[in-house]
C-alpha positions in Angstrom: 158.2 167.8 94.2 155.9 165.9 91.8 153.8 163.4 92.9 153.0 160.4 91.3 150.4 157.1 92.1 151.3 153.4 90.9 148.4 151.0 91.1 148.9 148.0 93.7 145.4 146.2 93.2 141.8 147.6 92.5 141.5 150.4 95.0 144.9 150.6 96.2 147.9 152.9 95.1 151.2 153.8 95.9 151.7 157.6 96.1 155.5 158.5 95.3 156.9 161.5 95.7 160.1 162.6 92.8 159.8 158.9 92.5 159.9 157.5 95.8 156.7 156.0 97.9 156.1 157.9 100.7 152.1 157.3 100.9 149.0 155.2 100.3 146.0 155.6 98.6 143.2 153.4 99.5 139.9 152.8 98.8 138.1 152.3 102.6 134.9 150.2 102.2 132.3 150.4 104.9 130.2 146.9 104.4 127.2 146.8 106.0 127.2 150.6 106.9 125.2 153.2 105.5 128.0 155.5 105.2 129.5 155.5 101.9 133.2 154.4 100.8 135.9 156.8 101.5 139.5 157.2 99.8 142.6 158.1 102.2 145.8 158.9 101.4 147.9 158.2 104.3 152.6 159.0 104.9 154.0 155.7 105.1 155.6 156.8 108.0 155.4 159.1 110.9 156.1 162.3 110.7 156.2 165.4 112.6 153.9 168.0 111.4 156.5 170.7 110.5 158.4 168.0 108.2 155.4 167.0 106.5 155.7 167.3 102.7 152.9 169.4 100.9 150.1 169.4 101.0 150.1 166.7 103.7 149.2 168.7 107.0 147.8 165.4 108.6 149.2 162.2 108.9 146.3 161.0 107.2 143.3 162.8 105.0 140.0 161.5 103.9 138.4 162.2 101.0 134.9 161.3 99.3 136.0 160.6 95.7 139.7 159.4 94.3 139.6 162.4 92.0 139.3 164.8 95.1 142.2 162.8 96.9 144.2 162.9 93.2 143.7 166.7 92.8 144.4 167.4 96.2 148.0 165.8 95.4 148.5 167.7 92.3 147.7 164.6 89.8 145.1 165.2 86.9 142.5 162.3 86.9 143.7 160.0 83.9 141.2 159.7 80.7 138.8 157.0 80.5 140.9 153.9 80.1 143.9 154.9 81.6 143.4 154.3 84.9 146.2 156.2 87.9 
């Protein structure tokens, strides 16, 4: 199984598994908060834990960096100028 991302808008991506959209990767902006922004990857459909595709152990995962989210999905960070 291969994951890829397609950018929808700045900070928002579809996550595709073998070419089918199954999740979203979004920038969670915390305006007016001292906490830093995070990125979250969330499955689009509620799926029982036993049926979730790897590496989804939960319905939603939160990351400090976009690169960490991509790494978790097994997607290499693109080189500068080739945004994923």
